C-alpha positions in Angstrom: 2.1 19.2 -32.2 -0.4 16.2 -32.0 0.3 15.8 -28.6 -0.1 19.6 -28.0 -3.6 19.6 -29.6 -4.8 15.9 -28.4 -4.2 17.8 -24.7 -5.8 21.1 -25.4 -8.7 18.8 -26.8 -8.9 16.8 -23.7 -8.8 19.9 -21.8 -11.5 21.7 -24.0 -13.5 18.4 -23.7 -13.4 18.6 -19.6 -14.4 21.8 -19.2 -17.6 21.3 -21.4 -18.1 18.3 -19.0 -17.9 20.6 -15.9 -20.0 23.1 -17.5 -22.9 20.5 -18.7 -23.0 18.8 -14.7 -23.5 22.6 -13.6 -26.1 23.0 -15.7 -27.5 19.8 -14.5 -27.3 21.0 -11.5 -29.5 24.1 -11.7 -32.0 22.5 -13.7 -32.7 19.5 -10.8 -31.7 20.9 -7.3 -33.7 23.4 -5.7 -31.1 24.4 -3.5 -28.2 25.5 -6.4 -31.4 28.2 -8.1 -31.7 29.2 -4.1 -27.6 29.9 -4.4 -28.5 32.1 -7.7 -31.0 34.2 -8.0 -30.6 35.0 -11.8 -30.7 31.1 -13.1 -32.2 31.9 -16.2 -29.6 34.6 -17.1 -27.1 31.3 -15.2 -28.6 29.1 -17.5 -28.3 31.1 -20.7 -24.5 31.8 -19.4 -24.3 27.5 -19.2 -25.3 27.5 -23.0 -23.7 29.9 -24.5 -20.4 28.4 -22.6 -21.4 24.9 -23.3 -21.6 26.2 -27.1 -18.4 27.5 -27.4 -16.2 25.0 -26.6 -17.9 22.6 -28.5 -17.5 24.8 -31.0 -13.7 24.4 -30.8 -13.6 21.1 -30.2 -15.5 20.9 -33.8 -13.1 22.3 -34.8 -9.9 20.6 -34.1 -11.4 17.2 -34.8 -12.5 18.6 -38.6 -8.6 20.2 -38.7 -6.6 18.0 -37.4 -8.3 14.8 -36.6 -7.8 14.4 -40.4 -4.6 15.3 -40.2 -3.1 12.6 -37.0 -5.2 9.9 -39.2 -3.1 10.6 -42.2 0.1 11.0 -40.6 -0.5 7.4 -39.0 -0.6 5.8 -42.7 
């Protein structure tokens, strides 16, 4: 079961890192802004997705990392 939890966490972390990279491009690259006429809305959406992914990662850490540590003892 721990393998599933770790795999899910890695997947979520990867998705979050992609969202963060996209957001950085939006904020630092004028060409990227031209591709999205509603850039403010797109930035808000990226932030919301990052927050959601962070929340899921924190949930895994809160409820499952302690169990992994306890089972390692």
